[in-house]
C-alpha positions in Angstrom: 91.9 90.2 21.4 90.5 87.1 19.7 92.4 85.6 16.7 91.0 86.9 13.4 88.9 84.3 11.5 86.2 84.2 8.9 83.4 83.7 11.3 84.4 86.7 13.4 84.6 88.8 10.2 81.1 87.8 9.1 79.8 88.4 12.6 81.3 91.9 12.6 79.4 92.7 9.3 76.2 91.2 10.7 76.5 93.3 13.9 77.0 96.4 11.8 73.8 95.6 10.0 72.0 95.0 13.3 73.2 98.4 14.5 71.8 100.1 11.4 68.6 98.2 11.7 68.2 99.9 15.0 68.2 96.6 16.9 71.6 97.0 18.6 73.0 100.0 20.4 75.6 101.9 18.5 78.8 101.5 20.7 79.9 105.0 19.7 76.7 106.9 20.5 75.2 104.5 23.0 71.9 104.9 21.2 69.8 102.7 18.9 69.8 104.4 15.5 67.9 103.1 12.4 69.6 103.8 9.0 68.1 101.3 6.5 70.3 102.4 3.7 73.4 101.6 5.7 71.8 98.3 6.9 71.2 97.3 3.3 74.8 98.1 2.4 76.1 95.8 5.2 73.7 93.1 4.1 74.8 93.6 0.4 78.4 93.2 1.5 77.6 89.8 3.1 75.8 88.8 -0.1 78.9 89.7 -2.2 81.0 87.6 0.1 78.6 84.7 -0.4 78.7 85.0 -4.2 82.5 85.4 -4.4 83.3 82.6 -2.0 81.0 79.9 -3.5 82.7 76.6 -3.4 85.5 77.8 -1.2 83.9 77.7 2.2 83.7 74.9 4.7 80.2 73.5 5.4 80.2 75.4 8.8 81.3 78.7 7.2 78.7 78.3 4.4 75.9 77.5 6.9 76.9 80.5 9.1 76.8 82.9 6.1 73.5 81.6 4.8 71.9 81.8 8.3 73.2 85.4 8.8 71.9 86.5 5.5 68.5 84.9 6.0 68.1 86.4 9.4 69.3 89.9 8.4 67.1 89.9 5.3 64.0 89.1 7.4 64.9 91.7 9.9 65.4 94.3 7.1 62.0 93.5 5.7 60.4 93.9 9.1 62.3 97.2 9.8 61.2 98.5 6.4 57.6 98.0 7.2 57.7 100.2 10.3 
């Protein structure tokens, strides 16, 4: 098992959002399942982390969080249009 770190934590939340956006197979059901309300919740959690950690992240951590949020928000908009 990999050592816990902030990047893995963020990646876990992002993966959860991708599962609920219907883009990644749910590992429990082995199916792609869209649940936009749960996807939004996962994205909102990442947003809260961004707000609460402002000024406390390394440049690399900040860039990762910003990129994840941008990508997930764009995917959410696209999924909402379908």
